[in-house]
py3Dmol code that shows the C-alpha trace and the ligand (Angstrom):
import py3Dmol

protein = """\
ATOM      1  CA  MET A   1     -22.090 -14.299  -0.630  1.00  0.00           C
ATOM      2  CA  ALA A   2     -19.670 -13.569  -3.444  1.00  0.00           C
ATOM      3  CA  ARG A   3     -16.126 -12.767  -2.449  1.00  0.00           C
ATOM      4  CA  ALA A   4     -15.078  -9.120  -2.586  1.00  0.00           C
ATOM      5  CA  LYS A   5     -13.203  -8.056  -5.719  1.00  0.00           C
ATOM      6  CA  ILE A   6     -10.062  -6.026  -5.128  1.00  0.00           C
ATOM      7  CA  ALA A   7      -8.467  -4.265  -8.088  1.00  0.00           C
ATOM      8  CA  LEU A   8      -4.855  -3.227  -7.618  1.00  0.00           C
ATOM      9  CA  ILE A   9      -3.986  -0.591 -10.208  1.00  0.00           C
ATOM     10  CA  GLY A  10      -0.216  -0.773 -10.454  1.00  0.00           C
ATOM     11  CA  ALA A  11       1.570  -4.086  -9.992  1.00  0.00           C
ATOM     12  CA  GLY A  12       4.919  -2.756  -8.841  1.00  0.00           C
ATOM     13  CA  MET A  13       6.484  -3.067  -5.397  1.00  0.00           C
ATOM     14  CA  ILE A  14       3.444  -1.869  -3.425  1.00  0.00           C
ATOM     15  CA  GLY A  15       0.919  -3.498  -5.803  1.00  0.00           C
ATOM     16  CA  GLY A  16       2.625  -6.886  -5.540  1.00  0.00           C
ATOM     17  CA  THR A  17       2.839  -6.622  -1.755  1.00  0.00           C
ATOM     18  CA  LEU A  18      -0.839  -5.660  -1.584  1.00  0.00           C
ATOM     19  CA  ALA A  19      -1.756  -8.709  -3.655  1.00  0.00           C
ATOM     20  CA  HIS A  20       0.275 -10.941  -1.358  1.00  0.00           C
ATOM     21  CA  ILE A  21      -1.368  -9.573   1.796  1.00  0.00           C
ATOM     22  CA  ALA A  22      -4.871  -9.705   0.271  1.00  0.00           C
ATOM     23  CA  ALA A  23      -4.315 -13.342  -0.719  1.00  0.00           C
ATOM     24  CA  ARG A  24      -2.882 -14.326   2.684  1.00  0.00           C
ATOM     25  CA  GLU A  25      -5.779 -12.682   4.486  1.00  0.00           C
ATOM     26  CA  ALA A  26      -8.377 -13.954   1.992  1.00  0.00           C
ATOM     27  CA  LEU A  27      -9.631 -10.381   1.789  1.00  0.00           C
ATOM     28  CA  GLY A  28     -11.068 -11.030  -1.671  1.00  0.00           C
ATOM     29  CA  ASP A  29     -10.316 -11.984  -5.257  1.00  0.00           C
ATOM     30  CA  VAL A  30      -7.501  -9.889  -6.677  1.00  0.00           C
ATOM     31  CA  ILE A  31      -7.049  -8.279 -10.080  1.00  0.00           C
ATOM     32  CA  LEU A  32      -3.513  -7.005 -10.498  1.00  0.00           C
ATOM     33  CA  PHE A  33      -3.524  -4.385 -13.276  1.00  0.00           C
ATOM     34  CA  ASP A  34      -0.513  -2.693 -14.872  1.00  0.00           C
ATOM     35  CA  ILE A  35       0.493  -1.210 -18.221  1.00  0.00           C
ATOM     36  CA  ALA A  36       3.603  -3.403 -18.161  1.00  0.00           C
ATOM     37  CA  GLU A  37       2.828  -6.677 -19.903  1.00  0.00           C
ATOM     38  CA  GLY A  38       3.732  -9.824 -18.021  1.00  0.00           C
ATOM     39  CA  THR A  39       4.432  -8.214 -14.630  1.00  0.00           C
ATOM     40  CA  PRO A  40       0.872  -8.377 -13.275  1.00  0.00           C
ATOM     41  CA  GLN A  41       0.328 -11.818 -14.793  1.00  0.00           C
ATOM     42  CA  GLY A  42       3.590 -13.142 -13.363  1.00  0.00           C
ATOM     43  CA  LYS A  43       3.000 -11.749  -9.864  1.00  0.00           C
ATOM     44  CA  ALA A  44      -0.635 -12.932  -9.855  1.00  0.00           C
ATOM     45  CA  LEU A  45       0.361 -16.451 -10.885  1.00  0.00           C
ATOM     46  CA  ASP A  46       3.204 -16.587  -8.346  1.00  0.00           C
ATOM     47  CA  ILE A  47       0.902 -15.549  -5.482  1.00  0.00           C
ATOM     48  CA  ALA A  48      -1.938 -17.785  -6.761  1.00  0.00           C
ATOM     49  CA  GLU A  49       0.446 -20.726  -6.538  1.00  0.00           C
ATOM     50  CA  ALA A  50       1.283 -19.669  -2.973  1.00  0.00           C
ATOM     51  CA  THR A  51      -2.419 -19.906  -2.004  1.00  0.00           C
ATOM     52  CA  ALA A  52      -2.069 -23.677  -2.303  1.00  0.00           C
ATOM     53  CA  VAL A  53       0.456 -23.511   0.528  1.00  0.00           C
ATOM     54  CA  ILE A  54      -1.354 -20.852   2.532  1.00  0.00           C
ATOM     55  CA  GLY A  55      -4.710 -22.541   2.029  1.00  0.00           C
ATOM     56  CA  THR A  56      -6.758 -19.485   1.100  1.00  0.00           C
ATOM     57  CA  ASP A  57      -9.583 -19.693  -1.440  1.00  0.00           C
ATOM     58  CA  VAL A  58      -9.094 -16.534  -3.454  1.00  0.00           C
ATOM     59  CA  SER A  59      -8.351 -16.050  -7.119  1.00  0.00           C
ATOM     60  CA  LEU A  60      -5.652 -13.788  -8.532  1.00  0.00           C
ATOM     61  CA  LYS A  61      -5.430 -12.547 -12.097  1.00  0.00           C
ATOM     62  CA  GLY A  62      -3.023 -10.243 -13.872  1.00  0.00           C
ATOM     63  CA  ALA A  63      -4.422  -7.778 -16.397  1.00  0.00           C
ATOM     64  CA  ASN A  64      -3.484  -5.074 -18.882  1.00  0.00           C
ATOM     65  CA  ASP A  65      -7.066  -4.210 -19.809  1.00  0.00           C
ATOM     66  CA  TYR A  66      -9.270  -2.050 -17.582  1.00  0.00           C
ATOM     67  CA  ALA A  67     -12.248  -4.264 -18.507  1.00  0.00           C
ATOM     68  CA  ASP A  68     -10.820  -6.786 -16.013  1.00  0.00           C
ATOM     69  CA  ILE A  69     -11.440  -4.488 -13.036  1.00  0.00           C
ATOM     70  CA  ALA A  70     -15.184  -4.455 -13.828  1.00  0.00           C
ATOM     71  CA  GLY A  71     -17.329  -4.384 -10.717  1.00  0.00           C
ATOM     72  CA  ALA A  72     -14.414  -4.073  -8.274  1.00  0.00           C
ATOM     73  CA  ASP A  73     -15.448  -3.330  -4.681  1.00  0.00           C
ATOM     74  CA  VAL A  74     -12.112  -1.725  -3.838  1.00  0.00           C
ATOM     75  CA  CYS A  75      -9.457  -0.200  -6.106  1.00  0.00           C
ATOM     76  CA  ILE A  76      -6.041   0.542  -4.653  1.00  0.00           C
ATOM     77  CA  VAL A  77      -3.995   2.790  -6.904  1.00  0.00           C
ATOM     78  CA  THR A  78      -0.203   2.683  -6.932  1.00  0.00           C
ATOM     79  CA  ALA A  79       0.278   3.266 -10.652  1.00  0.00           C
ATOM     80  CA  GLY A  80       3.009   5.760 -11.436  1.00  0.00           C
ATOM     81  CA  VAL A  81       6.628   6.242 -10.542  1.00  0.00           C
ATOM     82  CA  PRO A  82       8.185   6.236  -7.056  1.00  0.00           C
ATOM     83  CA  ARG A  83      10.949   8.511  -5.753  1.00  0.00           C
ATOM     84  CA  LYS A  84      14.641   7.993  -6.272  1.00  0.00           C
ATOM     85  CA  PRO A  85      17.245   9.395  -3.856  1.00  0.00           C
ATOM     86  CA  GLY A  86      17.382  13.191  -4.000  1.00  0.00           C
ATOM     87  CA  MET A  87      13.811  13.522  -5.286  1.00  0.00           C
ATOM     88  CA  SER A  88      10.941  14.936  -3.279  1.00  0.00           C
ATOM     89  CA  ARG A  89       7.461  13.461  -3.658  1.00  0.00           C
ATOM     90  CA  ASP A  90       6.516  16.683  -5.449  1.00  0.00           C
ATOM     91  CA  ASP A  91       9.027  15.986  -8.235  1.00  0.00           C
ATOM     92  CA  LEU A  92       6.733  13.165  -9.391  1.00  0.00           C
ATOM     93  CA  ILE A  93       3.819  15.415 -10.278  1.00  0.00           C
ATOM     94  CA  GLY A  94       4.381  15.668 -14.046  1.00  0.00           C
ATOM     95  CA  ILE A  95       4.412  11.939 -14.743  1.00  0.00           C
ATOM     96  CA  ASN A  96       1.972  10.783 -12.107  1.00  0.00           C
ATOM     97  CA  LEU A  97      -0.737  13.325 -12.957  1.00  0.00           C
ATOM     98  CA  LYS A  98      -0.994  11.829 -16.461  1.00  0.00           C
ATOM     99  CA  VAL A  99      -1.168   8.369 -14.908  1.00  0.00           C
ATOM    100  CA  MET A 100      -4.027   9.503 -12.610  1.00  0.00           C
ATOM    101  CA  LYS A 101      -5.971  10.669 -15.663  1.00  0.00           C
ATOM    102  CA  ALA A 102      -5.738   7.246 -17.303  1.00  0.00           C
ATOM    103  CA  VAL A 103      -6.504   5.437 -14.047  1.00  0.00           C
ATOM    104  CA  GLY A 104      -9.416   7.751 -13.167  1.00  0.00           C
ATOM    105  CA  GLU A 105     -11.005   7.197 -16.560  1.00  0.00           C
ATOM    106  CA  GLY A 106     -10.524   3.424 -16.256  1.00  0.00           C
ATOM    107  CA  ILE A 107     -12.177   3.338 -12.831  1.00  0.00           C
ATOM    108  CA  LYS A 108     -15.014   5.597 -13.963  1.00  0.00           C
ATOM    109  CA  ALA A 109     -15.770   3.301 -16.912  1.00  0.00           C
ATOM    110  CA  HIS A 110     -15.423  -0.054 -15.163  1.00  0.00           C
ATOM    111  CA  ALA A 111     -15.633   0.240 -11.370  1.00  0.00           C
ATOM    112  CA  PRO A 112     -17.746   3.304 -10.556  1.00  0.00           C
ATOM    113  CA  ASN A 113     -19.054   1.780  -7.304  1.00  0.00           C
ATOM    114  CA  ALA A 114     -15.631   1.011  -5.856  1.00  0.00           C
ATOM    115  CA  PHE A 115     -14.034   2.447  -2.737  1.00  0.00           C
ATOM    116  CA  VAL A 116     -10.828   3.919  -4.144  1.00  0.00           C
ATOM    117  CA  ILE A 117      -7.631   4.229  -2.121  1.00  0.00           C
ATOM    118  CA  CYS A 118      -4.865   6.251  -3.778  1.00  0.00           C
ATOM    119  CA  ILE A 119      -1.237   5.732  -2.760  1.00  0.00           C
ATOM    120  CA  THR A 120       0.525   7.370  -5.704  1.00  0.00           C
ATOM    121  CA  ASN A 121       2.599  10.436  -4.782  1.00  0.00           C
ATOM    122  CA  PRO A 122       2.527  13.346  -4.311  1.00  0.00           C
ATOM    123  CA  LEU A 123      -0.395  11.864  -2.439  1.00  0.00           C
ATOM    124  CA  ASP A 124      -2.684  14.733  -1.475  1.00  0.00           C
ATOM    125  CA  ALA A 125      -2.600  16.215  -4.986  1.00  0.00           C
ATOM    126  CA  MET A 126      -2.864  12.856  -6.773  1.00  0.00           C
ATOM    127  CA  VAL A 127      -5.929  11.741  -4.795  1.00  0.00           C
ATOM    128  CA  TRP A 128      -7.521  15.137  -5.497  1.00  0.00           C
ATOM    129  CA  ALA A 129      -6.858  14.710  -9.232  1.00  0.00           C
ATOM    130  CA  LEU A 130      -7.978  11.060  -9.194  1.00  0.00           C
ATOM    131  CA  GLN A 131     -11.329  12.042  -7.679  1.00  0.00           C
ATOM    132  CA  LYS A 132     -11.773  14.696 -10.375  1.00  0.00           C
ATOM    133  CA  PHE A 133     -10.757  12.414 -13.242  1.00  0.00           C
ATOM    134  CA  SER A 134     -12.911   9.520 -12.003  1.00  0.00           C
ATOM    135  CA  GLY A 135     -15.920  11.595 -10.968  1.00  0.00           C
ATOM    136  CA  LEU A 136     -16.603   9.129  -8.135  1.00  0.00           C
ATOM    137  CA  PRO A 137     -18.308  10.410  -4.968  1.00  0.00           C
ATOM    138  CA  LYS A 138     -15.815  12.194  -2.730  1.00  0.00           C
ATOM    139  CA  GLU A 139     -16.551   9.931   0.242  1.00  0.00           C
ATOM    140  CA  LYS A 140     -15.528   6.939  -1.884  1.00  0.00           C
ATOM    141  CA  VAL A 141     -12.101   8.295  -2.891  1.00  0.00           C
ATOM    142  CA  VAL A 142      -9.402   8.549  -0.220  1.00  0.00           C
ATOM    143  CA  GLY A 143      -5.642   8.788   0.013  1.00  0.00           C
ATOM    144  CA  MET A 144      -3.359   6.550   2.056  1.00  0.00           C
ATOM    145  CA  ALA A 145      -0.680   8.487   3.887  1.00  0.00           C
ATOM    146  CA  GLY A 146      -1.721   9.117   7.477  1.00  0.00           C
ATOM    147  CA  VAL A 147      -1.875   5.452   8.471  1.00  0.00           C
ATOM    148  CA  LEU A 148       1.689   5.051   7.217  1.00  0.00           C
ATOM    149  CA  ASP A 149       3.024   8.276   8.729  1.00  0.00           C
ATOM    150  CA  SER A 150       1.341   7.488  12.049  1.00  0.00           C
ATOM    151  CA  ALA A 151       2.697   3.923  11.938  1.00  0.00           C
ATOM    152  CA  ARG A 152       6.207   5.301  11.534  1.00  0.00           C
ATOM    153  CA  PHE A 153       5.627   7.706  14.436  1.00  0.00           C
ATOM    154  CA  ALA A 154       4.287   4.855  16.601  1.00  0.00           C
ATOM    155  CA  TYR A 155       7.155   2.536  15.681  1.00  0.00           C
ATOM    156  CA  PHE A 156       9.812   5.116  16.570  1.00  0.00           C
ATOM    157  CA  LEU A 157       8.084   5.739  19.916  1.00  0.00           C
ATOM    158  CA  ALA A 158       7.905   2.005  20.644  1.00  0.00           C
ATOM    159  CA  GLU A 159      11.546   1.539  19.660  1.00  0.00           C
ATOM    160  CA  LYS A 160      12.693   4.392  21.922  1.00  0.00           C
ATOM    161  CA  THR A 161      10.558   3.639  24.992  1.00  0.00           C
ATOM    162  CA  GLY A 162      10.420  -0.151  24.907  1.00  0.00           C
ATOM    163  CA  VAL A 163       6.632  -0.009  25.287  1.00  0.00           C
ATOM    164  CA  SER A 164       4.613  -2.477  23.182  1.00  0.00           C
ATOM    165  CA  ILE A 165       3.584  -1.061  19.824  1.00  0.00           C
ATOM    166  CA  GLN A 166       0.071  -2.237  20.736  1.00  0.00           C
ATOM    167  CA  ASP A 167      -0.139   0.346  23.511  1.00  0.00           C
ATOM    168  CA  ILE A 168       1.023   3.285  21.446  1.00  0.00           C
ATOM    169  CA  ASN A 169      -1.518   5.331  19.593  1.00  0.00           C
ATOM    170  CA  ALA A 170       0.037   7.907  17.275  1.00  0.00           C
ATOM    171  CA  TRP A 171      -1.540  10.436  14.940  1.00  0.00           C
ATOM    172  CA  THR A 172      -0.282  12.645  12.140  1.00  0.00           C
ATOM    173  CA  LEU A 173      -2.340  15.238  10.299  1.00  0.00           C
ATOM    174  CA  GLY A 174      -1.797  17.334   7.186  1.00  0.00           C
ATOM    175  CA  GLY A 175      -0.216  16.613   3.846  1.00  0.00           C
ATOM    176  CA  HIS A 176       2.039  13.647   3.126  1.00  0.00           C
ATOM    177  CA  GLY A 177       5.186  15.748   2.935  1.00  0.00           C
ATOM    178  CA  ASP A 178       8.031  16.742   5.188  1.00  0.00           C
ATOM    179  CA  ASP A 179       5.813  19.391   6.801  1.00  0.00           C
ATOM    180  CA  MET A 180       3.189  16.852   7.938  1.00  0.00           C
ATOM    181  CA  VAL A 181       2.006  17.410  11.515  1.00  0.00           C
ATOM    182  CA  PRO A 182       2.765  14.656  14.057  1.00  0.00           C
ATOM    183  CA  MET A 183       0.148  15.348  16.761  1.00  0.00           C
ATOM    184  CA  VAL A 184       2.159  15.195  19.959  1.00  0.00           C
ATOM    185  CA  ARG A 185      -0.694  16.116  22.316  1.00  0.00           C
ATOM    186  CA  HIS A 186      -3.103  13.588  20.782  1.00  0.00           C
ATOM    187  CA  SER A 187      -0.686  10.675  20.563  1.00  0.00           C
ATOM    188  CA  THR A 188      -0.417   8.413  23.580  1.00  0.00           C
ATOM    189  CA  ILE A 189       1.829   5.838  25.228  1.00  0.00           C
ATOM    190  CA  GLY A 190      -0.243   3.605  27.482  1.00  0.00           C
ATOM    191  CA  GLY A 191      -2.938   6.270  27.476  1.00  0.00           C
ATOM    192  CA  LEU A 192      -0.535   9.072  28.469  1.00  0.00           C
ATOM    193  CA  PRO A 193      -0.421  11.972  25.980  1.00  0.00           C
ATOM    194  CA  LEU A 194       3.203  12.347  24.831  1.00  0.00           C
ATOM    195  CA  PRO A 195       3.929  15.474  26.934  1.00  0.00           C
ATOM    196  CA  ASP A 196       2.836  13.459  30.005  1.00  0.00           C
ATOM    197  CA  ALA A 197       4.904  10.500  28.829  1.00  0.00           C
ATOM    198  CA  VAL A 198       7.927  12.830  28.784  1.00  0.00           C
ATOM    199  CA  SER A 199       7.104  13.985  32.343  1.00  0.00           C
ATOM    200  CA  ALA A 200       6.763  10.346  33.382  1.00  0.00           C
ATOM    201  CA  GLY A 201      10.263   9.619  32.060  1.00  0.00           C
ATOM    202  CA  PHE A 202       9.401   7.351  29.117  1.00  0.00           C
ATOM    203  CA  LEU A 203      11.569   9.533  26.880  1.00  0.00           C
ATOM    204  CA  SER A 204      13.158  12.969  27.012  1.00  0.00           C
ATOM    205  CA  GLN A 205      11.829  16.040  25.240  1.00  0.00           C
ATOM    206  CA  SER A 206      14.827  16.046  22.891  1.00  0.00           C
ATOM    207  CA  GLU A 207      14.235  12.371  22.059  1.00  0.00           C
ATOM    208  CA  LEU A 208      10.594  13.169  21.310  1.00  0.00           C
ATOM    209  CA  ASP A 209      11.623  16.115  19.124  1.00  0.00           C
ATOM    210  CA  ALA A 210      14.017  13.858  17.199  1.00  0.00           C
ATOM    211  CA  ILE A 211      11.247  11.287  16.671  1.00  0.00           C
ATOM    212  CA  VAL A 212       8.878  13.963  15.355  1.00  0.00           C
ATOM    213  CA  ASP A 213      11.573  15.044  12.900  1.00  0.00           C
ATOM    214  CA  ARG A 214      12.359  11.468  11.864  1.00  0.00           C
ATOM    215  CA  THR A 215       8.642  10.785  11.307  1.00  0.00           C
ATOM    216  CA  ARG A 216       8.364  13.758   8.966  1.00  0.00           C
ATOM    217  CA  LYS A 217      11.317  12.475   6.946  1.00  0.00           C
ATOM    218  CA  GLY A 218      10.419   8.780   7.300  1.00  0.00           C
ATOM    219  CA  GLY A 219       9.757   8.191   3.610  1.00  0.00           C
ATOM    220  CA  GLY A 220      13.029   9.798   2.586  1.00  0.00           C
ATOM    221  CA  GLU A 221      14.965   7.666   5.075  1.00  0.00           C
ATOM    222  CA  ILE A 222      13.753   4.512   3.316  1.00  0.00           C
ATOM    223  CA  VAL A 223      14.389   5.956  -0.171  1.00  0.00           C
ATOM    224  CA  ALA A 224      17.969   6.769   0.824  1.00  0.00           C
ATOM    225  CA  LEU A 225      18.501   3.201   2.046  1.00  0.00           C
ATOM    226  CA  LEU A 226      16.809   1.387  -0.839  1.00  0.00           C
ATOM    227  CA  LYS A 227      18.287   3.652  -3.543  1.00  0.00           C
ATOM    228  CA  THR A 228      16.090   2.141  -6.279  1.00  0.00           C
ATOM    229  CA  GLY A 229      12.608   3.048  -5.070  1.00  0.00           C
ATOM    230  CA  SER A 230      10.488   3.900  -2.053  1.00  0.00           C
ATOM    231  CA  ALA A 231       8.877   2.052   0.849  1.00  0.00           C
ATOM    232  CA  PHE A 232       6.418  -0.711   0.052  1.00  0.00           C
ATOM    233  CA  TYR A 233       5.745  -3.075   2.985  1.00  0.00           C
ATOM    234  CA  ALA A 234       4.371  -0.498   5.427  1.00  0.00           C
ATOM    235  CA  PRO A 235       2.475   1.423   2.713  1.00  0.00           C
ATOM    236  CA  ALA A 236       0.798  -1.814   1.588  1.00  0.00           C
ATOM    237  CA  GLU A 237      -0.162  -2.810   5.145  1.00  0.00           C
ATOM    238  CA  SER A 238      -1.567   0.684   5.694  1.00  0.00           C
ATOM    239  CA  ALA A 239      -3.785   0.546   2.602  1.00  0.00           C
ATOM    240  CA  VAL A 240      -5.002  -2.937   3.549  1.00  0.00           C
ATOM    241  CA  ALA A 241      -6.102  -1.594   6.958  1.00  0.00           C
ATOM    242  CA  MET A 242      -8.204   1.000   5.147  1.00  0.00           C
ATOM    243  CA  ALA A 243      -9.621  -1.515   2.635  1.00  0.00           C
ATOM    244  CA  ARG A 244     -10.483  -3.936   5.450  1.00  0.00           C
ATOM    245  CA  SER A 245     -12.309  -1.249   7.395  1.00  0.00           C
ATOM    246  CA  TYR A 246     -14.438  -0.528   4.309  1.00  0.00           C
ATOM    247  CA  LEU A 247     -15.060  -4.138   3.269  1.00  0.00           C
ATOM    248  CA  LEU A 248     -15.879  -5.351   6.787  1.00  0.00           C
ATOM    249  CA  ASP A 249     -17.653  -2.127   7.812  1.00  0.00           C
ATOM    250  CA  GLN A 250     -15.310  -1.954  10.792  1.00  0.00           C
ATOM    251  CA  LYS A 251     -15.763   1.804  11.181  1.00  0.00           C
ATOM    252  CA  ARG A 252     -12.172   2.274  12.232  1.00  0.00           C
ATOM    253  CA  VAL A 253     -10.918   5.804  12.761  1.00  0.00           C
ATOM    254  CA  LEU A 254      -7.836   6.063  10.592  1.00  0.00           C
ATOM    255  CA  PRO A 255      -5.835   9.084   9.503  1.00  0.00           C
ATOM    256  CA  CYS A 256      -6.488   9.391   5.751  1.00  0.00           C
ATOM    257  CA  ALA A 257      -6.355  12.047   3.051  1.00  0.00           C
ATOM    258  CA  VAL A 258     -10.047  12.889   2.663  1.00  0.00           C
ATOM    259  CA  TRP A 259     -12.066  15.582   0.935  1.00  0.00           C
ATOM    260  CA  LEU A 260     -12.760  18.389   3.386  1.00  0.00           C
ATOM    261  CA  SER A 261     -15.767  20.663   3.279  1.00  0.00           C
ATOM    262  CA  GLY A 262     -15.346  22.963   6.247  1.00  0.00           C
ATOM    263  CA  GLU A 263     -13.703  20.620   8.757  1.00  0.00           C
ATOM    264  CA  TYR A 264     -10.563  22.129  10.287  1.00  0.00           C
ATOM    265  CA  GLY A 265     -11.629  25.359   8.541  1.00  0.00           C
ATOM    266  CA  LEU A 266     -10.597  23.837   5.189  1.00  0.00           C
ATOM    267  CA  SER A 267     -12.573  23.224   2.025  1.00  0.00           C
ATOM    268  CA  ASP A 268     -12.247  21.866  -1.480  1.00  0.00           C
ATOM    269  CA  LEU A 269      -9.073  19.881  -1.001  1.00  0.00           C
ATOM    270  CA  TYR A 270      -7.776  16.546   0.221  1.00  0.00           C
ATOM    271  CA  VAL A 271      -5.617  16.537   3.313  1.00  0.00           C
ATOM    272  CA  GLY A 272      -4.816  14.059   6.069  1.00  0.00           C
ATOM    273  CA  VAL A 273      -7.235  13.971   9.021  1.00  0.00           C
ATOM    274  CA  PRO A 274      -8.725  11.204  11.175  1.00  0.00           C
ATOM    275  CA  ALA A 275     -11.682   9.660   9.339  1.00  0.00           C
ATOM    276  CA  LEU A 276     -14.188   6.943  10.159  1.00  0.00           C
ATOM    277  CA  ILE A 277     -14.110   4.353   7.358  1.00  0.00           C
ATOM    278  CA  GLY A 278     -17.065   2.019   7.005  1.00  0.00           C
ATOM    279  CA  ALA A 279     -19.310   0.538   4.352  1.00  0.00           C
ATOM    280  CA  GLY A 280     -20.268   4.042   3.237  1.00  0.00           C
ATOM    281  CA  GLY A 281     -16.633   5.005   2.631  1.00  0.00           C
ATOM    282  CA  VAL A 282     -15.629   8.077   4.624  1.00  0.00           C
ATOM    283  CA  GLU A 283     -18.554   8.228   7.038  1.00  0.00           C
ATOM    284  CA  LYS A 284     -17.255  10.936   9.343  1.00  0.00           C
ATOM    285  CA  VAL A 285     -14.296  13.282   9.731  1.00  0.00           C
ATOM    286  CA  ILE A 286     -13.046  13.528  13.305  1.00  0.00           C
ATOM    287  CA  GLU A 287     -11.925  17.012  14.310  1.00  0.00           C
ATOM    288  CA  PHE A 288      -9.122  17.189  16.860  1.00  0.00           C
ATOM    289  CA  THR A 289      -8.943  20.320  18.957  1.00  0.00           C
ATOM    290  CA  THR A 290      -5.869  22.215  17.796  1.00  0.00           C
ATOM    291  CA  ASN A 291      -3.893  24.866  19.656  1.00  0.00           C
ATOM    292  CA  ASP A 292      -2.210  27.818  17.952  1.00  0.00           C
ATOM    293  CA  GLY A 293       1.028  25.972  17.313  1.00  0.00           C
ATOM    294  CA  GLU A 294      -0.752  22.965  15.774  1.00  0.00           C
ATOM    295  CA  LYS A 295      -2.959  25.263  13.689  1.00  0.00           C
ATOM    296  CA  ALA A 296       0.130  27.038  12.329  1.00  0.00           C
ATOM    297  CA  MET A 297       1.841  23.739  11.441  1.00  0.00           C
ATOM    298  CA  LEU A 298      -1.323  22.455   9.766  1.00  0.00           C
ATOM    299  CA  ALA A 299      -1.693  25.716   7.814  1.00  0.00           C
ATOM    300  CA  LYS A 300       1.887  25.388   6.540  1.00  0.00           C
ATOM    301  CA  SER A 301       1.304  21.794   5.468  1.00  0.00           C
ATOM    302  CA  VAL A 302      -1.980  22.709   3.769  1.00  0.00           C
ATOM    303  CA  GLU A 303      -0.223  25.520   1.940  1.00  0.00           C
ATOM    304  CA  SER A 304       2.153  22.960   0.409  1.00  0.00           C
ATOM    305  CA  VAL A 305      -0.813  20.795  -0.660  1.00  0.00           C
ATOM    306  CA  GLN A 306      -2.527  23.809  -2.201  1.00  0.00           C
ATOM    307  CA  GLY A 307       0.660  24.602  -4.122  1.00  0.00           C
ATOM    308  CA  LEU A 308       0.673  21.088  -5.561  1.00  0.00           C
ATOM    309  CA  ILE A 309      -2.989  21.348  -6.548  1.00  0.00           C
ATOM    310  CA  GLU A 310      -2.223  24.615  -8.365  1.00  0.00           C
ATOM    311  CA  ALA A 311       0.657  22.852 -10.146  1.00  0.00           C
ATOM    312  CA  CYS A 312      -1.797  20.123 -11.241  1.00  0.00           C
ATOM    313  CA  LYS A 313      -4.220  22.738 -12.564  1.00  0.00           C
ATOM    314  CA  THR A 314      -1.411  24.359 -14.567  1.00  0.00           C
ATOM    315  CA  ALA A 315      -0.248  21.007 -15.936  1.00  0.00           C
ATOM    316  CA  ASP A 316      -3.792  19.932 -16.876  1.00  0.00           C
ATOM    317  CA  PRO A 317      -6.177  22.866 -17.395  1.00  0.00           C
ATOM    318  CA  SER A 318      -9.174  20.475 -17.426  1.00  0.00           C
ATOM    319  CA  LEU A 319      -8.712  20.310 -13.629  1.00  0.00           C
ATOM    320  CA  ALA A 320      -8.986  24.091 -13.129  1.00  0.00           C
TER     321      ALA A 320
END
"""
ligand_1 = """\
36
APR
N -1.234 2.526 -15.577
C -1.012 1.438 -14.798
N 0.158 1.170 -14.211
C 1.158 2.041 -14.429
C 1.004 3.208 -15.199
C -0.253 3.425 -15.815
N -0.484 4.490 -16.582
N 2.190 3.864 -15.210
C 3.038 3.164 -14.446
N 2.427 2.053 -13.975
C 2.952 0.992 -13.135
C 4.404 0.625 -13.437
O 4.484 -0.211 -14.576
C 4.811 -0.060 -12.142
O 4.628 -1.469 -12.211
O 2.973 1.405 -11.779
C 3.852 0.517 -11.088
C 4.560 1.294 -9.996
O 5.315 0.390 -9.275
P 6.744 0.764 -8.654
O 7.537 1.515 -9.667
O 7.316 -0.485 -8.093
O 6.366 1.802 -7.502
P 5.837 1.501 -6.008
O 6.996 1.410 -5.092
O 4.841 0.413 -6.046
O 5.139 2.912 -5.687
C 4.025 3.347 -6.423
O 3.213 4.709 -4.627
O 4.214 5.364 -2.625
C 3.899 5.722 -3.934
O 5.672 7.248 -4.472
C 5.141 5.971 -4.732
O 4.010 7.025 -6.536
C 4.633 5.825 -6.123
C 3.590 4.722 -5.995
"""
view = py3Dmol.view(width=600, height=400)
view.addModel(protein, "pdb")
view.setStyle({"model": 0}, {"cartoon": {"style": "trace"}})
view.addModel(ligand_1, "xyz")
view.setStyle({"model": 1}, {"stick": {}})
view.zoomTo()
view.show()
C-alpha cells in the first residue's frame, strides 16, 4: 500500500516540528509548503537527512506551489502569524483570515479528499473560515485546540499531584481562548473525578482552581516566556495525535474544534467538544452532561467564538 501523504501548510515553528515528528514516526511522506522560499526546502532536506540516522523510509519535500500537495491524505494548516507578547489570539484575525482564503483555495484545488486539521489562530474562527473557503465536507475539516488545552490541564495536574500523566484524563471544551472550559467534573486522576480527587487529598480546591486558571492562560504563559512567538512542540504533538487517529482509523475520542449541528444546543459554528476521529473524519460528537455552571461557562466561550465569526464576516463579506 502506498504511504500516506501529509501536507503541512506552513513551514514555521509548528510546521517544522510536525514534519520532524511525522518523519520520526514514519506517519507518511511529507510535503512542507510555505510562501517563504527556501524555508520549507531547507527544513525538508534537513529532516530528510535525519531519516538516514533514524532509519525511517519516508520522503520529505519542501514546496512553494500548491500543486505539490496534490492528493494529500492529511493537510495540517499552520500558515499565518503567531502571537507576540501582549497580543491575544483574536488580534491575529485580519492577517490570518486572508491566509485561510489562500490556503482553502489551494486545498480545494489540489487536495479535496484530505482530512484537514487547522491550527492557525484564532482557531475556532479560522477553522470555520477554512471550511468555507475550501468547501470540503464539514466532517473532514477540524481544528486543533482541545487536545493541546487538555494536555496542558493534564500536565499541570500531574505536576501538582505527582500522579503519572498516563493516569490523568483531562478535558476542556469551548473555544480556544482564555474563556475555554476546563471540565473539572469530567476530568479524572486515577479514575477519580477531580472533585473526588480533592476530597481524597490529591490536591486542594485552591490548587485545583489555580490549575484551571493556568490552563486557560496556558498559551499566553508560553508566549510571555518565548517572546518571539507561540508554543510549537505541544501543538505539533496534539495535531499528530489527531492525524494518526484519522490515518490509522483509531477512533480516538479527542477534544477538537468541530462543526456542530445541534449538539450541546449549538449549530452552524466550530467549537471544541470531544469527537471520535476515524477514517471518516469526525465520526461522532460526544456530548458530556453539563450542569448549569458548565453550561454558563460554555455559553460565554461560545459567545466569544461567535464574535470572532462575525468579525470574519465583516472582514470578508463573501463569508456572510
Ligand atoms: N501561505 C503559506 N504559508 C504562509 C502564509 C501563506 N499565505 N502566510 C504565512 N505563512 C507561513 C510563514 O511564512 C511561516 O513560515 O506560515 C508560517 C508560520 O510559522 P510561524 O510564524 O513559525 O508560526 P507557528 O509558531 O508555526 O504558528 C502558526 O499556529 O498556533 C498557531 O497562533 C499560531 O497562528 C499561528 C500558527
